[in-house]
C-alpha positions in Angstrom: 19.0 -5.8 9.1 16.6 -3.3 9.0 14.1 -2.4 6.3 16.1 0.9 5.8 19.0 -1.2 5.2 17.5 -3.4 2.7 16.5 -0.4 0.7 20.0 0.9 1.0 22.1 0.7 -2.3 23.9 4.2 -1.7 21.6 5.5 -4.4 18.9 7.7 -3.5 15.5 6.5 -4.0 12.1 7.7 -4.9 9.6 7.2 -1.9 7.0 4.4 -2.2 3.8 5.3 -3.8 0.7 4.0 -2.1 -2.7 4.3 -3.1 -5.3 3.2 -1.0 -8.7 2.5 -2.6 -11.2 2.6 0.2 -14.9 4.1 0.8 -16.2 6.0 4.0 -17.2 3.8 6.9 -14.9 0.9 5.8 -13.7 -0.5 9.1 -11.2 -2.8 7.1 -9.8 0.4 5.4 -9.3 1.9 8.9 -7.4 -1.1 10.1 -5.0 -1.1 6.6 -4.3 2.5 7.1 -3.2 1.6 10.5 -1.0 -1.2 9.7 0.4 0.9 6.7 1.5 3.8 9.5 3.0 1.8 11.7 4.9 -0.6 9.3 6.2 1.9 7.4 7.1 4.5 10.2 10.6 5.6 9.1 10.4 4.8 5.4 9.7 7.4 2.9 6.3 7.1 1.2 3.3 9.0 0.1 -0.3 7.4 0.7 -3.2 8.5 -1.3 -6.7 7.6 -0.4 -9.2 7.3 -3.3 -12.6 6.6 -2.6 -14.1 4.2 -5.0 -17.7 5.7 -4.7 -16.7 8.4 -6.4 -15.6 7.3 -9.6 -18.1 4.6 -11.3 -15.4 2.7 -12.9 -13.5 2.2 -9.6 -16.4 1.2 -7.8 -17.2 -1.6 -10.6 -13.5 -2.6 -10.6 -13.2 -3.0 -6.9 -16.7 -3.4 -5.6 -16.5 -5.1 -2.3 -12.8 -5.9 -2.5 -12.1 -2.8 -0.8 -9.5 -2.1 0.9 -7.3 -2.4 -2.1 -3.6 -1.1 -1.9 -1.4 -0.3 -4.8 2.4 0.2 -4.3 4.2 2.3 -7.3 1.1 1.6 -9.4 0.3 -2.1 -9.1 -2.1 -4.0 -6.8 -0.4 -5.6 -3.9 -3.1 -6.3 -1.2 -6.8 -6.6 -1.0 -8.9 -6.9 2.2 -6.3 -7.4 5.0 -2.6 -7.3 4.9 -0.1 -7.8 8.1 2.8 -5.5 9.1 5.1 -8.6 7.9 3.6 -9.0 4.6 3.8 -5.1 3.7 7.3 -5.2 4.9 8.1 -8.2 2.8 6.3 -6.7 -0.3 8.1 -3.2 -0.1 11.5 -4.6 0.5 11.3 -6.4 -2.7 13.0 -4.8 -5.9 10.3 -2.5 -7.3 10.3 -4.6 -10.4 9.0 -7.5 -8.4 6.3 -6.1 -6.0 3.1 -6.7 -8.1 4.0 -10.4 -8.2 
């Protein structure tokens, strides 16, 4: 069963909303972006990148924990992730993704 099959319920779904909290020169951030791009190829999603250093509150909140990936408004990953972990997370019902 493909990831697209798992999403299919016959009803249109809103695209996944991903926010990647990052900072310039972060090699882990670049790695996470590459994993996201590969894992979610063919899955409708948006990816916004937010530089934590542009906002003192975000810099305080995320500090050295970047990259941080939020899915549909909930923090899902910090530091590193694998394609399998990401696919497992996004294939869960939206209400259970932050857990």
